[in-house]
Backbone as CSV, one residue per row, in Angstrom:
resi,resn,N_x,N_y,N_z,CA_x,CA_y,CA_z,C_x,C_y,C_z
1,MET,-3.813,54.255,33.414,-3.165,54.440,32.100,-2.990,56.129,32.280
2,THR,-3.760,56.702,32.578,-3.479,58.561,32.489,-2.649,58.358,33.694
3,ARG,-2.602,57.818,34.977,-1.852,57.854,36.067,-0.124,57.687,35.610
4,LEU,0.110,57.013,34.987,1.324,56.257,34.076,1.864,57.519,33.688
5,ARG,0.731,58.018,32.595,1.217,59.084,31.847,1.733,60.603,32.928
6,LEU,0.749,60.573,33.502,0.965,61.814,34.561,2.378,61.404,35.379
7,ALA,2.778,60.394,35.882,3.896,60.284,36.472,5.184,60.561,35.752
8,VAL,4.961,59.752,34.372,6.256,60.343,33.503,6.496,61.762,33.210
9,LEU,5.359,62.491,32.708,5.227,63.778,32.822,5.915,64.278,34.183
10,VAL,5.573,64.283,35.127,6.235,64.730,36.386,7.744,64.380,36.320
11,LEU,8.086,63.613,36.211,9.059,62.808,36.287,10.126,63.683,35.069
12,VAL,9.629,63.618,33.864,10.163,64.704,32.959,10.318,65.986,33.340
13,LEU,9.267,66.687,33.512,9.319,68.079,34.317,10.388,68.108,35.176
14,ALA,10.498,67.391,36.100,11.231,67.394,37.428,12.736,67.612,36.679
15,GLY,12.950,67.009,35.940,14.445,66.857,35.370,14.804,68.108,34.714
16,CYS,14.057,69.067,34.219,14.277,70.408,33.723,14.399,71.405,34.730
17,THR,15.254,71.786,34.982,15.763,72.802,35.776,16.460,73.897,35.022
18,GLU,16.358,75.012,35.606,16.920,76.410,34.904,18.405,76.715,35.389
19,LYS,18.814,75.963,36.421,20.047,75.858,36.448,21.046,74.647,35.936
20,THR,21.528,74.533,35.013,22.307,73.058,34.465,23.655,72.992,34.874
21,VAL,24.072,72.079,35.031,25.237,71.968,35.657,25.922,71.366,34.683
22,LYS,27.392,72.218,34.322,28.250,71.841,33.394,29.078,70.649,33.704
23,PRO,29.547,69.779,32.910,30.506,68.692,33.304,31.992,69.218,33.315
24,THR,32.708,68.645,34.386,34.161,69.062,34.343,34.801,68.246,33.169
25,VAL,35.483,69.020,32.536,36.210,68.839,31.532,37.585,68.120,31.938
26,PRO,37.756,66.833,31.325,38.912,66.314,31.963,40.705,67.133,31.546
27,THR,41.502,67.135,32.293,42.375,67.746,31.863,43.480,67.251,30.589
28,MET,43.984,68.010,29.779,44.842,67.357,28.881,46.125,66.859,29.255
29,VAL,46.349,65.547,28.811,47.510,64.976,29.414,48.526,64.603,28.039
30,ARG,49.607,65.115,28.094,50.306,64.681,26.718,51.447,63.584,27.095
31,VAL,51.188,62.365,25.976,51.988,61.381,26.450,53.146,61.342,25.252
32,GLN,54.160,61.258,25.352,55.241,61.161,24.431,55.388,59.688,23.652
33,VAL,55.449,59.970,22.507,55.263,58.547,21.648,56.394,58.260,21.077
34,PRO,57.105,57.142,21.344,58.639,56.702,20.707,58.277,56.874,19.093
35,GLN,59.216,57.516,18.531,59.421,57.640,16.975,60.406,56.674,16.488
36,TYR,59.934,55.588,15.618,60.488,54.632,15.007,61.277,55.361,13.705
37,VAL,62.360,54.721,13.677,63.403,55.362,12.579,63.340,54.118,11.733
38,PRO,63.352,54.737,10.537,63.541,53.430,9.635,64.958,53.194,8.988
39,LEU,65.257,52.004,8.847,66.574,51.388,8.774,67.281,51.760,7.526
40,PRO,68.142,51.796,7.074,68.509,51.620,5.743,69.057,50.117,5.444
41,ASP,68.246,49.845,3.948,68.563,48.514,3.502,70.299,48.186,3.719
42,ALA,70.984,49.055,3.693,72.480,48.511,3.633,72.759,47.792,4.958
43,LEU,72.220,48.388,6.151,72.531,47.885,7.554,71.898,46.512,7.637
44,THR,70.394,46.376,7.256,69.650,44.936,7.494,70.164,43.938,6.659
45,ARG,71.026,43.930,5.395,70.703,42.761,5.009,71.384,41.561,5.557
46,PRO,71.120,40.590,5.172,71.601,39.023,5.758,73.039,39.211,5.774
47,CYS,73.544,38.316,7.123,75.219,38.425,6.949,75.337,36.796,6.122
48,PRO,76.077,36.628,4.779,76.279,35.361,4.333,77.194,34.688,5.205
49,ALA,77.044,33.340,5.117,77.943,32.437,5.876,78.835,32.019,4.721
50,VAL,80.136,31.506,4.701,80.568,30.756,3.411,80.861,29.612,4.073
51,ARG,80.316,28.304,2.942,80.463,26.840,3.196,81.572,26.329,2.631
52,ALA,82.019,25.322,3.321,83.331,24.563,2.875,82.689,23.616,1.679
53,LYS,83.448,23.768,0.711,83.261,23.004,-0.617,83.623,21.886,-0.444
54,GLY,84.608,21.605,0.304,85.043,20.063,0.228,85.220,19.594,1.744
55,ARG,85.459,18.498,1.780,85.504,17.965,3.253,87.305,17.715,3.570
56,THR,88.005,18.178,3.089,89.323,18.404,3.282,89.536,19.734,4.171
57,VAL,90.927,19.424,5.038,91.400,20.422,6.153,91.173,21.818,5.415
58,GLU,91.928,21.913,4.257,92.370,23.087,3.694,90.948,23.767,3.419
59,ALA,89.852,23.188,2.780,88.550,23.725,2.339,87.964,24.315,3.905
60,VAL,88.158,23.640,5.028,87.299,23.784,6.056,87.814,25.314,6.899
61,VAL,89.340,25.147,6.709,89.891,26.117,7.028,89.744,27.526,6.393
62,SER,89.968,27.583,5.243,89.542,28.712,4.373,88.303,28.699,4.669
63,ALA,86.982,28.460,4.515,85.875,28.719,4.796,85.799,29.386,6.410
64,TYR,86.310,28.839,7.172,86.342,29.750,8.644,87.053,30.935,8.497
65,ASN,88.163,31.045,7.810,88.828,32.352,7.478,87.959,33.449,6.835
66,THR,87.156,32.650,5.713,86.278,33.875,5.134,85.108,34.245,6.023
67,ASN,84.416,33.606,6.897,83.461,33.512,7.941,83.975,34.531,8.994
68,VAL,85.370,34.596,9.200,85.730,35.375,10.391,85.490,36.879,9.862
69,SER,85.928,37.482,8.613,85.294,38.776,8.207,84.389,38.978,8.231
70,THR,83.759,38.066,7.401,81.793,38.212,7.281,81.379,38.526,8.812
71,GLN,81.711,37.694,9.541,81.160,37.899,10.952,81.524,39.288,11.744
72,THR,82.785,39.757,11.410,83.247,40.890,12.012,82.686,42.074,11.218
73,GLU,82.753,42.035,9.989,81.369,43.211,9.389,80.200,43.326,9.657
74,CYS,79.568,41.737,10.119,78.255,41.673,10.428,77.853,42.484,11.573
75,ASP,79.226,42.417,12.682,79.131,42.572,13.840,79.280,44.408,13.771
76,LYS,79.589,44.548,13.050,80.054,46.316,12.748,78.436,46.894,12.119
77,ARG,77.900,46.168,11.491,76.765,46.785,11.062,75.549,46.593,12.122
78,MET,75.642,45.740,12.902,74.682,45.403,14.024,74.816,46.708,15.030
79,ALA,76.257,46.874,15.216,76.701,48.141,16.444,75.782,49.152,15.799
80,ARG,76.151,49.515,14.386,75.603,50.737,13.666,73.987,50.868,13.595
81,ILE,73.376,49.948,13.921,71.788,49.606,13.718,71.586,50.006,15.315
82,ARG,72.228,49.262,16.131,72.135,49.784,17.875,72.421,51.417,18.109
83,ALA,73.190,51.998,17.561,73.606,53.365,17.334,72.424,53.985,17.090
84,LEU,71.824,53.598,16.320,70.487,54.385,15.775,69.435,54.725,16.724
85,GLN,69.223,53.522,17.810,68.362,53.814,18.765,68.766,55.074,20.035
86,PRO,67.752,55.700,20.310,68.214,56.713,21.184,68.507,56.239,22.646
87,GLY,69.563,56.861,23.132,69.814,56.439,24.405,70.734,55.436,24.449
88,ALA,71.244,54.767,23.171,71.802,53.356,23.218,73.140,53.396,23.674
89,GLU,73.200,52.381,24.439,74.699,52.098,25.305,75.562,51.285,24.189
90,GLN,76.828,51.897,23.814,77.834,51.100,23.277,78.544,49.856,24.136
91,PRO,78.752,48.986,23.787,79.221,47.506,24.588,80.877,47.715,24.708
């Protein structure tokens, strides 16, 4: 038992030196983090579709004509959303 204590004491004392080695500090690396832009609610509202109220040709054509203007307005809003992104290419 004393031999074990003596061996442990020798190992502990062998670890104590006068000259300590300082660890190398890693260099600081700067990483650019993407910054997200909060989108305005006016740009992200859903695009409503107009449904035909009846099964007549006139009702279907009227609903189609209404949807064309709605789709055009929706496409413009989506283009403005894409323009908010940095480096966005315009189609």
